[in-house]
FINUMAR-481112 format. One line per field, with one value per residue (C-alpha): residue number from 1; y, x, z. Coordinates in Angstrom, 3 decimals. Each point is the difference from the previous one (the first is absolute). Layout:
i = (NUM	...);
v = (Y	...);
u = (X	...);
w = (Z	...);
//
This chain:
i = (1	2	3	4	5	6	7	8	9	10	11	12	13	14	15	16	17	18	19	20	21	22	23	24	25	26	27	28	29	30	31	32	33	34	35	36	37	38	39	40	41	42	43	44	45	46	47	48	49	50	51	52	53	54	55	56	57	58	59	60	61	62	63	64	65	66	67	68	69	70	71	72	73	74	75	76	77	78	79	80	81	82	83	84	85	86	87	88	89	90	91	92	93	94	95	96	97	98	99	100	101	102	103	104	105	106	107	108	109	110	111	112	113	114	115	116	117	118	119	120	121	122	123	124	125	126	127	128	129	130	131	132	133	134	135	136	137	138	139	140	141	142	143	144	145	146	147	148	149	150	151	152	153	154	155	156	157	158	159	160	161	162	163	164	165	166	167	168	169	170	171	172	173	174	175	176	177	178	179	180	181	182	183	184	185	186	187	188	189	190	191	192	193	194	195	196	197	198	199	200	201	202	203	204	205	206	207	208	209	210	211	212	213	214	215	216	217	218	219	220	221	222	223	224	225	226	227	228	229	230	231	232	233	234	235	236	237	238	239	240	241	242	243	244	245	246	247	248	249	250	251	252	253	254	255	256	257	258	259	260	261	262	263	264	265	266	267	268	269	270	271	272	273	274	275	276	277	278	279	280	281	282	283	284	285	286	287	288	289	290	291	292	293	294	295	296	297	298	299	300	301	302	303	304	305	306	307	308	309	310	311	312	313	314	315	316	317	318	319	320	321	322	323	324	325	326	327	328	329	330	331	332	333	334	335	336	337	338	339	340	341	342	343	344	345	346	347	348	349	350	351	352	353	354	355	356	357	358	359	360	361	362	363	364	365	366	367	368	369	370	371	372	373	374	375	376	377	378	379	380	381	382	383	384	385	386	387	388	389	390	391	392	393	394	395	396	397	398	399	400	401	402	403	404	405	406	407	408	409	410	411	412	413	414	415	416	417	418	419	420	421	422	423	424	425	426	427	428	429	430	431	432	433	434	435	436	437	438	439	440	441	442	443	444	445	446	447	448	449	450	451	452	453	454	455	456	457	458	459	460	461	462	463	464	465	466	467	468	469	470	471	472	473	474	475	476	477	478	479	480	481	482	483	484	485	486	487	488	489	490	491	492	493	494	495	496	497	498	499	500	501	502	503	504	505	506	507	508	509	510	511	512	513	514	515	516	517	518	519	520	521	522	523	524	525	526	527	528	529	530	531	532	533	534	535	536	537	538	539	540	541	542	543	544	545	546	547	548	549	550	551	552	553	554	555	556	557	558	559	560	561	562	563	564	565	566	567	568	569	570	571	572	573	574	575	576	577	578	579	580	581	582	583	584	585	586	587	588	589	590	591	592	593	594	595	596	597	598	599	600	601	602	603	604	605	606	607	608	609	610	611	612	613);
v = (-24.486	1.760	0.248	1.818	-3.443	-0.543	3.554	-0.381	-3.519	1.404	3.020	-2.630	-2.362	3.157	0.992	3.425	1.152	2.161	0.905	-1.286	0.373	2.523	-0.181	2.808	1.267	0.015	3.135	1.595	2.546	1.214	2.374	-2.688	-2.600	2.285	0.861	-3.972	-0.237	2.545	-1.210	-3.634	1.891	3.598	-0.294	-0.771	3.277	0.590	-3.437	-0.136	-0.891	-1.819	0.077	-3.217	0.909	-2.274	1.442	-1.652	1.382	0.443	-3.302	-1.129	-1.155	-3.879	0.141	-1.474	3.169	0.350	1.749	2.224	-0.145	2.644	0.147	3.621	2.235	1.881	3.188	-0.986	1.535	-2.848	1.559	-2.999	2.177	-0.399	-3.661	-0.774	1.384	-2.199	-3.200	0.962	-0.221	2.448	1.882	-1.726	0.129	-1.082	-3.712	-1.125	-2.104	-2.860	0.043	0.958	-3.400	-1.689	1.192	0.002	-2.538	0.332	3.911	0.424	3.549	2.588	0.782	-3.220	0.340	-1.203	-0.672	-2.902	-1.801	-0.292	-3.744	-1.918	-0.107	3.044	-0.109	0.129	2.752	1.951	2.964	0.439	3.197	1.188	3.815	0.451	1.986	-3.246	-2.687	2.460	1.002	-1.768	1.627	-1.910	0.702	-1.276	-2.482	-1.840	-3.393	-1.818	2.874	3.778	-1.190	-1.307	1.801	-1.098	1.795	-0.925	1.660	0.950	-1.870	-3.116	1.209	-0.610	-3.550	-1.007	1.309	-1.373	-3.501	0.483	1.417	-2.834	0.216	3.509	0.853	3.069	3.347	2.990	3.434	3.038	2.296	3.044	-0.576	-0.460	3.399	1.820	-1.177	0.932	2.616	3.624	1.483	2.029	3.721	1.144	3.353	2.937	-0.349	2.086	2.787	-1.054	0.311	-0.085	-3.248	-0.848	-1.944	-3.766	-0.884	-3.419	-0.720	-0.645	-1.085	-1.516	-1.127	3.817	1.168	-3.286	1.454	3.171	2.557	3.252	-0.311	-2.340	-2.948	-0.231	3.721	1.210	-2.953	1.192	3.656	-1.907	-3.023	-0.473	-0.708	0.591	-2.970	-2.377	1.535	-0.447	-3.644	-0.587	1.645	-2.080	-3.449	0.605	0.824	-3.062	-2.596	1.163	-1.201	-3.256	-0.013	1.213	1.758	2.356	-1.042	1.238	-2.425	0.886	0.945	-2.197	-3.797	-2.067	-2.304	-2.941	0.831	0.605	-3.470	-1.573	0.880	-0.510	-1.889	2.727	2.758	-1.897	1.817	3.815	-1.240	1.701	3.363	0.003	2.955	-0.438	2.392	-0.732	2.897	2.418	3.134	-1.238	-3.205	-3.377	-1.891	-3.431	-1.436	1.776	1.113	0.079	2.460	-1.600	-0.859	-1.409	-0.791	-3.743	-0.580	2.859	-0.327	-3.672	-0.868	2.068	-1.896	-2.930	1.622	1.630	-2.914	-3.234	-0.376	-0.315	2.971	2.451	-0.661	1.528	2.184	2.805	2.553	2.621	2.458	3.066	0.441	-0.015	-2.901	-0.002	-2.104	0.724	0.065	-1.266	1.299	3.527	1.117	1.462	3.039	-1.678	-3.378	-1.537	1.945	-0.994	1.300	0.281	0.609	-2.894	-1.609	-3.426	-2.244	-3.181	-1.940	-3.538	-2.395	-3.367	-1.199	0.015	1.003	3.136	1.290	-1.105	2.036	3.308	-0.628	0.698	2.962	1.535	-0.674	1.732	3.180	0.150	-0.090	2.932	2.039	-0.198	-0.090	2.458	2.211	0.333	-1.470	-2.545	-3.321	-1.528	0.677	2.648	0.121	2.919	-2.703	-3.383	-0.834	-1.712	0.832	-1.866	2.672	-1.947	-3.452	-1.625	-3.232	-3.268	-1.337	-2.999	-1.314	0.202	2.915	-1.085	-3.448	2.236	2.262	-2.257	1.654	-2.221	-0.406	-2.494	-1.928	0.557	-3.350	-2.589	-2.872	-2.938	-0.208	3.698	1.767	2.258	2.893	1.470	2.124	3.315	0.654	3.464	2.786	2.858	2.696	3.434	3.011	2.369	3.602	-1.839	0.755	3.900	-1.064	-2.014	2.295	3.088	-2.320	-1.032	3.360	2.693	1.384	2.747	2.882	-1.160	-2.122	-1.257	-1.238	-1.512	2.004	-2.385	-0.459	3.599	3.276	1.769	-0.784	1.848	2.710	0.594	-1.365	-1.982	2.271	3.740	3.034	3.091	3.305	1.201	1.956	2.082	-2.985	-2.018	2.072	-2.977	-1.712	-2.748	-0.727	-0.494	-3.625	-2.653	-0.593	3.335	-0.558	2.141	1.209	-0.769	-3.619	0.179	-2.553	-2.611	0.466	-0.043	-2.899	-1.614	1.289	-1.523	-3.245	-0.098	1.141	-2.935	-2.654	1.204	-0.425	-3.499	-0.830	1.128	-1.526	-3.467	0.252	0.373	-2.955	-2.108	0.661	-0.669	-3.395	-2.817	-3.438	-2.084	-3.646	-0.580	0.951	1.601	2.670	0.810	2.345	1.838	0.934	1.167	1.970	1.608	1.004	-2.469	-2.142	-3.668	-2.657	-3.418	-3.589	-0.961	-3.060	1.905	-1.512	2.248	-1.374	0.850	3.386	0.694	-1.294	2.136	3.045	-1.022	-1.196	3.045	2.142	-1.353	0.196	3.576	0.914	-1.846	1.562	3.221	1.010	-0.456	3.040	-1.537	3.139	-0.318	-1.992	-3.627	-0.817	-3.613	-0.718	-0.620	-1.507	2.490	-1.669	-2.764	1.127	-1.091	0.727	-2.746	-0.030	3.548	-1.527	-3.056	-3.424	-1.243	-0.321	-3.487	-0.662	-2.705	-0.836	3.677	0.315	2.693	2.704	-0.727	-3.850	-1.887	-1.086	0.017	3.372	0.705	3.704	3.007	2.157	3.603	0.399	3.464	2.186	1.674	2.435);
u = (-3.443	-1.497	2.246	-0.401	-1.265	-2.599	-1.484	-0.281	-1.372	-2.607	-0.796	-0.624	-2.045	-2.243	-0.372	1.576	1.682	3.069	2.778	3.388	2.253	2.460	3.439	1.916	2.672	-1.007	-2.028	-0.354	-2.571	-2.901	2.345	2.641	-2.757	-1.665	3.399	0.877	-3.498	0.903	3.417	-2.200	-2.553	-0.437	-3.562	-0.095	0.704	-3.391	-0.479	-2.174	2.469	-1.306	1.725	0.080	0.341	0.182	-0.569	0.226	-2.316	1.112	-0.834	1.004	3.442	-1.209	-2.808	0.136	0.535	-2.738	1.212	-1.751	0.642	-1.202	0.126	-0.967	0.131	3.291	-1.884	-2.570	1.183	-0.151	0.210	1.017	-2.243	-3.019	0.607	0.761	-3.660	-1.830	2.078	-0.737	4.243	2.471	2.775	0.788	3.495	2.067	0.946	4.034	1.232	-0.042	-3.756	0.036	1.383	-1.839	-3.075	1.346	2.777	0.910	1.036	3.809	-0.248	-2.542	0.166	-1.752	-3.253	-2.725	-3.828	0.464	2.878	-2.756	-0.156	-3.215	-2.253	1.070	0.751	-2.932	2.102	0.659	-2.212	-0.097	-1.465	-0.703	-0.231	-3.513	1.550	1.588	-3.233	-2.339	2.453	0.316	2.928	3.598	2.052	3.766	0.636	3.331	0.320	2.256	2.573	0.557	1.719	-3.116	-3.333	-3.509	-2.903	-3.753	-2.870	-1.327	-3.371	2.198	2.379	-2.902	-0.580	3.186	0.479	-3.971	1.662	2.888	-1.866	-2.834	-2.927	-1.829	3.214	1.971	-1.137	-0.615	0.797	-1.449	3.188	-1.558	-2.982	1.895	1.636	-3.091	-1.363	2.987	-0.827	1.371	2.538	-1.231	0.681	1.849	-1.947	1.884	0.879	-2.317	1.432	2.086	-1.505	2.265	-0.110	-0.014	2.851	-0.225	2.386	-0.867	1.272	-1.722	-3.529	-0.010	2.227	-0.127	2.195	2.327	3.222	-0.573	2.125	-1.705	-1.509	-2.478	1.775	-2.445	0.305	3.724	2.088	3.426	-0.365	1.672	1.776	2.759	3.229	2.693	-1.687	1.118	3.332	0.246	-0.897	2.483	3.002	-0.690	-0.459	2.769	2.348	-1.352	0.426	3.679	0.671	-1.382	2.633	-2.499	1.521	-1.757	-0.855	-2.051	-1.708	-1.985	-3.587	-0.601	-0.722	0.168	-3.159	2.469	1.515	-3.340	-1.315	2.769	-1.575	-3.563	-0.631	0.978	-1.382	-3.167	-1.667	0.556	0.105	-3.094	1.223	3.576	0.034	1.376	1.607	-1.032	0.889	3.375	-1.422	-2.599	1.751	-0.986	2.628	1.202	-0.702	-2.032	2.268	-1.265	0.406	1.395	-2.597	2.741	3.827	0.557	0.198	2.181	2.487	0.488	1.728	2.696	-0.070	0.774	2.938	1.410	-0.340	2.392	1.708	-1.165	2.188	-2.268	-2.602	-2.032	-0.502	-2.504	-1.533	-2.765	-1.683	-2.078	-2.143	-3.473	-2.102	-3.220	-2.973	-2.829	-3.091	-3.311	-2.089	-0.209	3.664	0.142	2.890	2.790	-1.809	-0.733	1.642	1.171	3.649	1.325	3.474	1.582	3.167	0.697	2.766	1.341	2.342	1.661	1.702	1.641	-1.665	-3.871	0.487	1.762	-3.131	-2.367	1.608	-0.007	-3.597	-0.574	2.735	-2.275	-3.211	0.975	1.647	-3.764	-1.556	2.124	-0.761	-3.671	0.017	2.932	-0.462	-3.576	-1.187	-2.809	-0.559	-1.109	-3.791	-2.115	-3.031	-1.711	-0.785	0.566	2.534	3.624	2.416	3.315	2.861	3.265	0.867	2.967	0.130	2.355	-0.140	1.864	1.806	-2.727	1.432	3.745	-1.290	-1.703	3.014	2.705	1.543	2.362	3.339	2.877	-0.978	2.453	-0.564	2.452	-1.071	-0.975	-3.682	-0.322	-1.526	2.713	-1.969	-2.691	-3.214	-0.163	-2.624	-1.426	-2.270	-1.996	-1.344	-1.845	-1.796	-1.720	-1.729	-3.045	1.520	-0.985	-3.709	-0.071	1.085	-2.433	-2.614	0.290	1.174	-1.937	-2.949	-2.294	2.028	3.251	2.872	0.974	3.455	2.608	2.689	2.700	-1.579	-0.683	1.358	-3.400	-3.295	-1.521	-2.280	2.305	2.626	-0.494	2.275	0.956	1.502	-1.470	1.881	-0.007	-3.163	0.043	-1.831	2.967	1.630	0.420	2.204	-2.538	-2.050	-3.596	-0.143	-1.236	1.349	2.206	3.658	2.937	2.104	3.108	-0.522	-2.599	2.399	0.013	-4.129	-0.433	1.723	-1.605	-3.539	0.392	0.927	-3.138	-2.086	1.702	-0.701	-3.512	-0.975	1.580	-2.042	-3.090	0.365	1.225	-3.080	-2.318	1.494	-0.415	-3.655	-0.520	1.688	-2.516	0.356	-2.560	-0.682	-3.384	-0.720	-3.439	2.028	2.402	-1.753	-1.834	3.499	1.207	-2.773	0.828	3.447	2.085	2.786	-0.695	2.483	-1.148	0.901	1.095	1.281	2.787	-1.644	0.510	-3.613	-1.599	1.527	-1.858	-3.158	0.088	0.555	-2.634	-2.605	0.280	-0.423	-3.167	-1.293	1.018	-1.395	-3.340	-2.680	2.139	1.458	3.618	2.214	2.926	2.257	-0.466	2.492	-1.196	-2.534	1.709	2.377	3.313	2.835	2.002	3.035	0.875	0.989	3.266	-1.805	-2.378	0.184	-1.959	-3.180	-0.295	-0.477	-2.842	-3.371	0.090	3.703	1.607	-3.275	-0.564	-1.245	0.402	-2.634	-0.817	0.555	-0.183	3.701	2.456	0.811	4.035	0.327	-1.913	-0.053	-0.702	-2.831	-1.644	-0.854	2.754	1.391);
w = (-24.004	-2.820	-3.321	-3.091	-1.687	2.752	-0.283	-3.796	0.430	2.448	-2.472	-2.727	1.954	0.956	-3.684	0.446	-2.886	0.092	-2.361	-0.139	3.272	-0.020	1.415	0.974	2.522	3.544	1.220	3.357	-0.740	-2.302	-1.862	-0.876	-0.985	-2.180	-1.766	-0.157	-2.013	-2.344	-0.791	-0.826	-2.208	-0.361	-0.062	3.557	1.144	1.359	1.798	2.662	3.186	2.885	3.771	2.838	3.615	2.558	3.821	3.180	2.449	3.696	2.263	3.290	-0.257	0.484	-2.634	-3.391	-2.538	-2.204	-3.044	-2.827	-3.493	-1.888	-4.113	-1.328	-2.873	-0.003	0.182	2.922	3.810	2.005	3.261	3.103	2.743	-2.350	-0.796	3.586	1.049	-2.732	1.285	3.669	0.253	1.638	-1.425	-3.362	-0.825	-2.998	0.582	0.691	-2.120	2.005	-0.284	-3.575	-0.485	2.206	-1.927	-3.602	0.340	-3.621	0.635	0.235	1.299	0.766	-3.600	-0.858	1.615	-2.438	0.721	-2.907	2.080	3.256	0.461	-0.315	1.613	2.073	3.721	2.348	1.969	-3.298	-0.931	-3.846	-1.351	-3.604	-0.804	-1.416	-2.909	-1.432	0.804	-1.736	-3.029	-3.595	-0.267	-0.396	3.113	0.287	2.865	0.972	0.007	2.716	-0.252	-0.893	-3.469	-1.643	-0.984	-1.193	-1.379	1.378	0.044	3.455	0.124	-0.930	2.862	2.319	-1.031	0.096	3.749	0.703	-0.869	2.357	2.848	-0.139	2.021	-0.539	-2.341	-0.084	2.051	-2.085	1.606	-1.563	1.213	-1.657	2.069	3.083	-0.532	-0.900	3.505	1.922	2.204	-0.959	1.713	3.235	-0.866	3.002	2.022	0.845	3.903	2.084	1.738	3.008	3.355	3.496	1.673	3.422	1.620	0.050	2.971	0.230	-3.811	-3.207	-0.295	-3.323	-2.778	-1.572	2.331	0.526	-1.129	2.459	-1.775	0.554	-3.478	-0.985	-1.866	-2.887	-0.659	0.633	1.458	-1.029	2.139	2.906	-0.882	2.930	-2.349	2.762	1.983	-2.540	0.002	3.758	-0.442	-2.823	1.932	3.062	-1.436	-2.891	3.330	1.856	-2.887	-0.577	3.351	-1.394	-2.703	-2.763	-3.040	-2.352	-3.890	-2.308	-3.063	-3.037	-0.100	-2.998	-0.221	-3.001	-0.615	-0.017	3.539	1.195	-1.084	1.623	3.200	-0.654	3.075	2.126	-2.078	-0.419	2.811	-1.659	-3.693	-0.851	1.632	-2.184	-2.059	-3.479	-2.558	-3.558	-1.992	-0.592	-1.500	-2.775	-0.390	1.588	1.783	-1.367	3.652	2.652	3.237	3.552	2.560	3.295	2.269	2.107	-0.968	0.647	-3.610	-0.666	2.717	0.386	-3.220	1.305	2.979	-2.047	-1.684	3.104	2.627	-0.604	2.880	3.796	0.475	-1.933	2.300	1.794	-2.587	1.257	-2.350	0.360	-2.356	0.342	-2.952	-1.158	-1.863	-1.490	0.470	-2.062	2.338	-1.626	3.312	0.945	1.162	3.200	0.520	2.184	0.517	-3.371	-2.674	-3.510	0.424	3.410	1.621	2.031	1.207	-1.011	1.363	-1.554	2.059	-0.613	2.981	-0.165	3.070	0.590	3.665	-1.157	-2.173	2.688	2.360	-2.470	-0.735	3.852	-0.182	-2.296	0.905	3.328	-1.995	-1.661	3.513	1.421	-3.166	0.843	3.733	0.769	-3.011	-0.879	3.000	-1.163	-0.347	-3.601	0.151	-0.810	2.301	-2.126	-2.385	2.189	-2.454	-0.216	-1.984	-1.348	1.721	-1.282	-0.986	0.727	-1.821	0.406	-3.524	0.467	-2.694	-2.603	-1.680	0.134	-1.982	-2.506	-0.804	0.940	3.142	0.987	1.842	0.476	2.887	2.945	1.346	-1.825	1.836	-1.946	-1.437	0.430	-3.281	-1.717	-0.355	2.282	-1.006	2.067	2.687	-0.664	1.363	-1.554	2.125	-0.625	1.742	-2.010	0.319	1.146	3.446	-0.436	-1.049	3.251	2.084	-1.331	0.240	3.392	1.729	-2.249	0.623	-1.781	1.265	-1.937	0.249	3.690	-0.864	2.861	0.534	-0.900	-3.437	-0.793	1.745	-0.349	-1.917	-2.662	2.024	3.520	2.271	3.056	2.199	-1.255	2.015	-1.382	0.025	3.363	0.897	3.691	1.312	0.248	2.431	2.081	-2.661	-0.746	-3.097	0.116	-1.158	2.566	1.888	0.597	-0.379	0.826	-2.805	1.550	-0.299	-3.256	-2.162	2.641	0.317	-3.230	-0.893	3.099	-1.494	-3.287	1.426	1.779	-2.770	-1.979	2.672	0.399	-3.722	-0.195	3.485	-1.312	-3.644	1.793	2.488	-2.971	-1.751	2.928	0.863	-3.776	0.306	0.502	0.488	-1.765	-0.176	-1.541	-3.965	1.052	1.817	-2.966	-2.162	2.929	1.650	-3.291	-0.675	3.399	-1.277	1.775	-0.672	0.568	1.557	-1.229	0.795	-3.590	-1.668	-2.101	-3.462	-2.970	-1.261	3.425	-0.030	-3.649	1.432	2.927	-2.154	-2.224	2.673	1.977	-3.096	-1.367	3.666	0.246	-3.565	0.146	-1.649	-0.903	-3.255	-0.058	-0.668	-1.838	0.628	4.074	2.014	0.581	2.737	0.132	3.083	-0.965	2.147	1.223	1.857	2.141	3.184	1.654	3.637	-0.214	3.680	0.653	-1.447	2.329	-0.611	-2.678	1.775	-1.072	0.479	-2.077	-1.430	-1.346	-3.677	-2.096	-0.473	-3.573	-1.206	3.390	-0.727	3.123	0.674	0.310	0.772	1.595	-3.379	-0.790	-2.544	-0.948	-2.773	-2.004	-2.169);
//
């Protein structure tokens, strides 16, 4: 681990001259840093500052991180997207504190990130980059040693000399950010839309992604013109009534989460940590500590569970809140399907016995199934694009969170040897407005919205059943709809007719899903079957590393020879679910000797894989 003394010794060994080390109060940003330098010596008011940034590129879950450390002039723009292209890395995001401490063991916090503190020789997995504005300069720049409370002034060219020594081999990689900015493509000027011509109705559904939302208007021109808000209310009212029958109570918790609380849940939150949105300013003032906007509410709610739950008589505790959460999508957001803010319900429950928690998981899954099938008339598959979608989640969390937040109760079993306190078993479950996007994409066509009667009383352009003012042609007391119906019994007829519409929509969507569900037991069939917009059923070993390899391998084969669109949904196959009804797919072709389609290990289950949103 680097120390201030070891850094100064390395500078001396390399014959790099520098003034005395300046000690001052810790700083969090450039303005505080400059202010501390001026307090030390007013002549340092115009000192050239630097910034050191540590990024983590997107990799497979099982892959070793390949962090990127950049030292640049404080005035230099360092766009992560351009850096990613230079290094052929994807989605560079600022590193977590865990990764910072792994790369820079001397750093006590994210404010202590310093290029001078990189252990020498640097790790092979670390990309070390230097701004050309420093490397080619004879001006002195301010750098921190191992903490933000120390400053040393070194010429830009000698900073390069130091980092060359740390990097070894070919030395530090010098990047001309000004050149990168100049080479970036200019924004494409949007042309005025051409006059619209009447379009022929496409009864068979959308032909391409342009109409995938199928709301009377083109999604990319005027999405908001037909948003079906009442569908969300229908789902909320029905689901709320059903969970009340299970003893679930309403609640509401704050939307802001402190960094300290979020860090406590770092293992659970790691999957979407890069998508956490942070509030850093109030008006024109920087906050002392950034505050997160909740991506989910475990860290907000569970400290209170620990206070409220003391006795086994306090269990079960079943709470649900309807709220909005923010997850800052880096890829192209898609209305309803992947948005940066979305409405949802999140239920959080705690039980004394694991069996109780397991039973509730299935109860909630059953309710979610009814939302999709009985109200929306859809399976969780979008035939237009051949992609699956996470329709709703019901998780058994075990005792992971109760141990993390100390949610315990007195043990009602007083027998000898029994523990005095027990950790609670917890569940969490959620359903979002993504349901509406799925419904629209499955049923809609280019003529407009096609909505199931139970989800919405009418669509944006017409109603499925209508009785016009009585014209002379209705003298026989029947309407002109097909089939004709006597007005005397119109209420029962329409009710039956709407039920038939609902059932036929579900049957049609389910039939399409079944036709697109393909059992595959050989790898060479995987990508062609995906390209045909199908969902795969594979013999799988259930290994997490194998899951990552399936995604990366199928992605690389699907995109071979083609430029990758970083904003497009992934071309790789993800695990969608392990079906409860394994029998429907029959026995493995090779029986007990069946191998996983990817890694060759013993297969444990038929598992659904497919491209997804």
